[in-house]
C-alpha positions in Angstrom: 104.4 79.2 90.4 101.1 80.2 92.0 100.7 83.2 94.3 98.0 83.0 96.9 95.3 85.7 96.4 91.7 86.1 97.5 90.5 85.9 93.9 88.3 82.9 93.2 87.5 81.2 89.9 84.0 81.9 88.5 83.4 84.9 90.7 82.5 88.3 89.3 84.7 91.3 90.1 84.9 94.9 89.1 88.0 95.5 87.0 89.1 99.0 87.9 91.3 99.1 84.8 88.2 99.0 82.5 85.4 99.9 84.9 83.5 96.7 83.8 82.3 93.6 85.6 84.4 90.6 84.7 84.4 86.9 85.6 87.7 85.4 86.9 88.7 82.3 84.8 92.1 81.3 86.2 95.5 82.5 87.4 97.8 82.3 84.4 101.1 83.8 85.5 103.2 85.7 88.0 104.9 88.9 86.8 107.2 90.7 89.2 105.5 89.0 92.2 102.0 89.9 91.1 99.4 87.3 90.2 98.0 87.7 86.7 94.5 86.5 86.1 92.6 85.6 82.9 89.2 87.2 83.1 86.2 87.3 80.7 84.4 90.5 79.9 80.9 90.7 78.4 80.5 93.1 75.5 77.3 94.9 74.6 76.3 92.5 71.8 76.6 89.4 74.0 80.1 88.6 72.8 82.8 87.9 75.3 86.4 88.9 75.4 89.2 87.3 77.5 91.9 89.5 79.0 94.8 89.1 81.4 94.9 91.6 84.3 96.8 91.8 87.6 94.9 90.5 90.6 95.2 93.9 92.3 93.0 95.5 89.7 90.1 93.2 90.6 87.7 94.4 93.3 84.9 92.4 94.8 81.4 93.5 93.9 80.0 93.0 97.4 81.9 94.3 100.4 83.1 91.5 102.7 81.0 91.2 105.9 83.0 90.6 109.0 
């Protein structure tokens, strides 16, 4: 079951849980009505780590212009 969110694949977001910039990969689950996203975080040595975080912890890097 997918939940509609404003998160888009391949877009970079600030993950407030870690304070790092991450790239959204795909929505993987819905837990208690919250969309869970697989994201990829770059580590200092160029390595990458994939994590699953709630969509509400992802904030856009650029403010939306209306």
